[in-house]
C-alpha positions in Angstrom: -6.0 45.4 -13.1 -3.0 48.1 -12.0 -0.3 47.2 -13.9 3.7 46.7 -13.0 6.8 47.5 -14.6 10.1 45.7 -13.5 13.5 46.6 -15.0 16.6 44.2 -13.1 19.9 44.9 -12.7 22.8 43.4 -12.0 23.5 39.5 -11.7 21.3 36.2 -11.9 20.2 36.1 -8.5 18.8 39.9 -9.1 17.4 37.9 -12.0 15.3 35.6 -10.2 14.8 38.2 -7.5 12.8 40.3 -10.1 11.1 36.9 -11.1 9.8 36.1 -7.7 8.8 39.8 -7.4 6.7 39.5 -10.2 5.1 36.1 -9.0 4.1 37.8 -5.5 2.5 40.5 -7.5 0.8 38.6 -9.7 -0.8 37.1 -7.1 -2.0 40.3 -5.0 -3.8 41.1 -8.3 -1.3 42.9 -10.4 -0.9 42.7 -14.1 3.0 42.7 -15.5 3.5 45.1 -18.4 6.2 45.1 -20.8 5.7 48.8 -21.4 6.6 51.4 -18.6 4.1 53.9 -20.3 1.0 51.6 -19.8 2.3 50.9 -16.2 1.1 52.3 -12.5 3.6 51.1 -10.7 7.6 51.2 -11.8 10.1 48.8 -9.7 13.9 48.8 -9.9 15.6 46.1 -9.1 18.7 47.1 -8.3 22.8 45.8 -7.3 25.5 47.2 -5.8 28.4 44.5 -6.3 29.3 46.3 -9.7 29.4 50.6 -10.2 28.6 50.1 -13.6 25.0 48.9 -12.5 24.2 50.6 -9.7 25.4 54.0 -11.9 22.5 52.7 -14.2 19.8 51.8 -12.1 20.6 55.5 -10.5 20.6 57.1 -14.0 17.0 55.5 -14.6 15.5 56.3 -11.2 16.4 59.8 -11.8 15.0 60.1 -14.9 11.3 58.7 -14.1 10.4 62.1 -12.1 8.9 62.7 -15.5 7.5 60.0 -16.1 5.4 59.8 -12.6 4.3 63.4 -12.9 2.6 62.4 -16.5 -0.1 60.2 -14.7 -1.9 60.5 -11.6 -1.3 57.8 -8.8 1.9 56.5 -10.4 4.5 55.3 -8.0 8.3 54.1 -8.0 10.1 51.8 -6.4 13.5 50.9 -5.8 14.2 47.0 -4.8 17.6 45.2 -3.8 21.3 46.2 -3.0 21.0 49.7 -3.5 18.1 50.0 -1.8 19.8 48.1 1.2 23.0 49.8 0.7 22.1 53.6 0.7 19.0 53.5 2.1 17.7 57.0 3.4 20.0 58.8 1.2 18.5 57.7 -1.8 15.4 59.4 -1.1 17.5 62.4 -0.2 19.1 62.2 -3.6 15.8 61.4 -5.5 12.9 62.5 -4.0 10.3 61.6 -6.4 10.7 57.6 -5.1 8.2 56.3 -3.3 9.3 53.5 -1.3 12.9 51.4 -0.7 12.9 47.3 -0.5 15.4 45.5 0.7 16.4 42.0 -1.0 15.2 40.4 2.4 12.0 42.4 2.7 10.1 41.3 -0.8 7.3 39.7 1.1 6.2 43.1 2.6 5.5 44.6 -0.5 1.8 43.9 -0.8 1.5 45.7 2.5 3.7 48.9 1.3 1.7 49.0 -2.0 -1.1 48.9 0.4 -0.5 51.9 2.6 0.8 53.1 -0.7 -2.8 54.0 -2.3 -3.7 56.9 -0.1 -1.9 59.7 -1.8 -0.5 61.3 1.3 1.5 58.0 1.9 5.2 58.3 0.5 8.7 57.6 1.6 7.8 54.4 3.0 11.0 51.7 3.6 11.5 48.1 4.5 15.3 47.5 5.1 15.8 45.1 8.1 17.8 42.4 7.9 16.2 39.1 9.3 18.1 36.5 10.4 15.8 33.6 8.4 14.7 32.7 4.7 11.9 34.8 4.0 9.7 32.6 1.6 7.6 34.7 -0.6 5.2 31.3 -0.9 3.4 32.4 -4.3 4.2 29.2 -6.9 6.8 29.0 -8.8 6.7 30.0 -12.9 9.4 29.5 -15.6 11.0 32.5 -15.1 10.2 35.7 -17.2 12.9 36.7 -19.3 14.7 33.2 -20.4 13.1 30.4 -21.9 10.0 28.7 -20.3 12.0 26.0 -20.3 15.1 27.3 -18.1 14.5 28.6 -14.6 17.0 29.7 -11.4 16.4 28.3 -8.0 17.3 30.3 -5.1 19.5 27.4 -3.0 20.1 30.6 -0.1 20.0 34.3 0.6 23.3 36.5 1.5 26.8 35.4 2.3 29.1 34.5 5.4 32.6 35.0 2.9 34.7 38.3 4.1 36.2 39.7 0.8 37.4 42.9 0.8 35.8 43.4 -2.1 32.2 42.9 -2.3 29.3 44.4 -1.0 27.1 41.7 -0.6 27.1 40.1 3.2 26.2 44.0 4.1 23.1 44.0 1.2 22.1 40.4 1.6 23.3 39.6 5.2 24.7 36.8 6.6 24.2 33.3 4.6 20.7 31.5 5.3 20.1 28.1 3.1 17.0 27.2 2.3 15.7 23.6 3.5 15.7 21.0 0.4 12.1 20.1 1.0 11.2 23.8 -0.2 14.1 23.3 -2.7 12.6 20.0 -4.1 8.9 21.5 -4.1 10.2 24.6 -6.4 11.4 22.1 -8.5 9.1 19.7 -9.2 6.4 22.7 -9.4 9.0 24.2 -11.9 9.0 20.7 -14.1 5.5 20.2 -13.9 5.0 24.1 -15.5 7.7 22.8 -18.1 11.0 23.5 -17.6 13.5 21.0 -17.9 16.9 22.8 -16.9 17.4 24.3 -13.5 20.3 25.9 -12.1 20.1 26.2 -8.8 22.1 29.6 -7.8 23.8 30.8 -4.4 26.3 33.8 -3.7 28.5 30.5 -2.5 26.3 27.9 -3.7 28.7 25.4 -3.2 28.3 26.5 1.0 24.7 25.1 1.2 24.2 23.1 3.8 21.1 21.7 5.7 21.4 19.6 8.5 23.1 16.1 7.2 22.6 17.4 3.1 24.9 19.4 1.4 24.8 20.9 -2.2 25.8 17.6 -3.8 22.7 15.0 -2.1 20.6 18.2 -3.5 22.2 18.1 -6.8 21.2 14.4 -7.0 17.8 14.9 -5.2 17.3 17.5 -8.2 18.2 15.3 -10.5 15.8 12.4 -10.0 12.5 14.5 -10.8 10.8 14.0 -13.4 10.7 16.1 -16.3 14.5 17.6 -14.9 16.9 16.6 -17.8 19.7 19.7 -16.8 20.6 21.0 -12.9 23.5 23.9 -13.4 25.1 25.6 -10.7 26.6 29.3 -9.9 28.4 30.5 -8.7 30.9 28.0 -6.7 34.1 29.3 -4.3 37.5 27.1 -4.1 36.8 27.0 0.0 34.4 25.0 -0.1 34.4 22.2 -2.7 34.7 18.9 -1.0 35.2 15.4 -2.3 31.4 14.7 -1.7 30.2 17.5 -3.9 33.0 16.5 -6.6 31.9 12.9 -6.6 27.9 14.4 -7.4 29.6 15.8 -10.4 31.4 12.7 -11.4 28.0 11.1 -11.8 27.0 12.8 -14.7 23.4 12.2 -16.0 21.0 16.0 -15.6 24.3 17.3 -13.3 25.9 19.0 -15.7 29.4 19.5 -16.0 29.6 23.3 -16.1 31.4 24.7 -13.1 31.5 28.5 -12.6 34.9 28.9 -10.1 36.3 32.2 -9.7 39.9 32.5 -9.1 39.7 36.6 -9.2 43.5 37.2 -9.4 46.5 34.6 -10.4 48.7 36.1 -7.3 48.6 34.8 -3.6 49.6 38.0 -2.6 46.5 39.9 -3.8 44.2 36.7 -3.2 45.5 37.2 0.4 44.7 41.3 0.3 41.4 39.9 -1.1 41.0 37.7 1.7 39.7 35.0 -0.7 40.4 32.0 1.3 43.2 29.9 -0.7 46.0 30.2 -2.5 47.0 29.7 -6.0 48.2 26.7 -5.7 45.0 25.1 -3.6 43.2 26.4 -6.8 45.1 24.5 -9.5 44.8 21.7 -7.1 40.9 21.6 -7.3 41.0 22.0 -10.8 44.0 18.9 -11.3 41.1 17.0 -9.0 37.7 18.0 -11.1 39.2 17.1 -14.3 40.3 13.8 -13.2 36.6 12.7 -11.7 34.6 14.6 -14.6 36.6 14.8 -18.0 34.2 16.9 -19.9 34.0 19.7 -17.1 34.5 23.1 -18.4 35.5 25.9 -16.3 34.8 29.5 -16.1 35.9 31.9 -13.7 35.4 35.6 -12.8 38.8 38.1 -12.8 39.1 41.6 -10.7 42.1 43.9 -12.6 43.7 47.0 -10.9 42.9 46.0 -6.8 44.6 48.5 -4.8 48.0 47.4 -4.7 48.0 44.8 -7.6 51.7 45.0 -9.5 52.5 44.2 -12.8 54.1 41.5 -11.5 50.7 40.3 -9.8 48.7 40.8 -13.1 51.4 38.9 -14.8 50.7 36.1 -12.4 47.1 36.0 -13.4 47.8 36.3 -17.2 49.7 33.0 -16.5 46.8 31.5 -14.7 44.6 32.3 -17.8 46.9 31.1 -20.3 47.7 27.6 -18.7 44.0 26.7 -16.7 42.1 26.6 -19.7 38.7 28.5 -18.9 35.7 28.2 -21.2 35.3 31.5 -20.3 36.3 34.6 -18.0 34.7 37.7 -16.7 36.9 40.5 -16.5 36.4 43.7 -14.2 37.8 46.2 -13.3 37.9 47.4 -9.8 36.2 49.8 -8.6 35.8 51.4 -4.7 32.3 49.9 -3.3 30.9 52.1 -0.4 30.3 49.5 2.5 33.6 47.1 1.4 36.9 47.2 3.3 38.4 47.6 0.8 36.8 51.4 0.4 39.3 53.2 2.4 42.4 51.5 0.7 43.8 54.3 -2.4 42.9 53.0 -5.3 46.4 53.5 -7.1 46.1 51.7 -9.8 45.6 54.2 -12.6 42.0 54.0 -14.8 43.9 53.8 -18.0 46.4 50.9 -17.0 43.1 49.1 -15.7 41.7 49.3 -19.1 44.8 48.0 -20.7 45.3 45.2 -18.2 41.4 44.4 -18.4 42.1 44.3 -22.6 45.0 42.3 -22.1 43.0 40.1 -20.0 41.0 39.3 -22.3 42.7 39.0 -25.1 44.9 36.0 -23.4 41.2 34.3 -22.6 40.3 34.7 -26.3 43.8 33.5 -27.6 43.7 30.3 -25.6 40.0 29.4 -25.7 40.4 29.3 -29.4 43.2 27.2 -29.8 42.0 25.1 -26.6 38.2 24.9 -28.4 39.7 23.2 -31.6 39.6 20.0 -29.5 36.0 20.1 -29.7 35.8 20.1 -33.7 33.8 16.9 -35.1 32.1 16.0 -31.6 28.2 15.6 -31.8 26.7 17.0 -28.3 23.5 17.6 -27.0 22.0 21.1 -27.2 19.3 22.7 -25.6 17.9 24.9 -28.4 17.5 28.6 -26.7 15.9 30.7 -29.4 17.6 32.2 -32.6 21.0 33.6 -32.8 20.7 37.2 -32.5 22.4 38.0 -35.4 21.3 35.7 -37.8 17.5 34.1 -37.5 17.6 31.4 -39.4 20.0 29.8 -36.7 19.5 28.7 -33.3 21.5 29.4 -30.1 22.0 26.8 -27.1 24.3 25.1 -24.8 25.7 21.7 -24.1 25.8 20.1 -20.8 29.1 21.4 -20.2 27.9 25.2 -20.8 29.2 25.4 -24.7 27.5 28.5 -26.2 26.7 26.7 -30.2 24.9 28.2 -33.0 23.5 25.9 -35.7 20.8 26.1 -38.1 17.0 25.8 -36.7 13.9 28.1 -36.0 12.4 29.5 -33.3 9.8 26.8 -33.1 12.7 24.7 -31.9 13.6 26.6 -28.9 13.1 23.9 -25.9 14.4 21.0 -27.6 17.2 19.3 -27.1 19.3 18.7 -30.3 22.1 16.6 -31.3 24.7 18.8 -33.4 28.1 18.0 -34.4 30.5 20.6 -33.8 32.4 22.1 -37.1 33.6 25.6 -36.1 35.1 26.6 -33.1 36.4 30.4 -32.1 37.1 31.7 -28.2 33.5 32.2 -28.0 31.8 30.7 -28.9 30.9 27.0 -31.6 29.2 26.7 -34.9 27.7 23.0 -35.7 24.8 21.5 -38.2 22.1 18.7 -37.3 23.4 15.1 -38.6 20.9 14.2 -40.9 20.3 10.7 -39.1 19.6 13.0 -35.8 16.3 13.9 -34.4 15.2 16.2 -31.2 13.9 15.8 -28.2 
């Protein structure tokens, strides 16, 4: 069997895309390899949202010239957002790359690989943006690289938002939702394969619509699938948070009280410049309403520091919101101009050293606030899904509770995938530690 090695960079959507490509190629007779030296085909699934991810992917692709030349018949493909954004320019920069395939064209991969079986064929590209969702059609299996008990499920492709810093609408196209029937079939397949926790993905997951069905309806249906004990979602946009969806979160059960909802900036002036579509006040009202209806809710957020024109006063407003809202975790990014975005022509007028300072101060503020806030969890017994051994201590397991809190506790690798009641006895700004009370049992 021919072997394929796939490297993926970027967001959770890219991780899911990589899994779908593996499934598709497996149905065509390709064996996944964990060793690039044993592979005949090297695929790089790329991201253009963050400059660092794109740089890493470019460096990897550039370094594969020797890998390709070391054995006759080897091929290299660049997939995903970077392929879509750069298109033909990428062949000029990396002529040893054989083919490009954009995020909406993965079903074309078998045909492309068939044509590439001819040694005279090279530099193929599938970059057309379609108007409909392209279902690969292979039966879903638990996602490689995660526990066999966890899986991502994409509810949509693309994005209709017009945030000035984001290249996703140009690389993944306009938003296209998948039918509830297709999604629930996928969830049932995953459950039958042993998955107990699914995460619904979308660039703006809460904008999901299919005729009369919204995300809340979809969550309820997925929560009713036998074997599914947890349903998570990534990532929500404040402009699409409705009372119907909040009501679904309030029902609990398998629907987890964990909500990634980026604020991006604590300054209304910067939010308007980013074209985010809400104000800080509207975001705060949403947080109050969510916490009123879902008392155990934990919020996570994204922030960009150093956006063009961001002043010290704007940044102080962001610091204030991080200190007062109380996030479980944040992801902070230093602004970098991304070709293809509306912000790209703007003067990048915040010096890099100042971006570094603001980034550091923001993370310090989050750590300090979370450390104090997390003390309220001490003594609680929570249900944790054991994900696997701790990276720092093989005698301990790492997992998350329903609200998404990262918890370390004693255990061994054989318990991965089980649900364990853990009493929290220590909290830091990033995670929790605990022990398994003698009277509890795993399930």
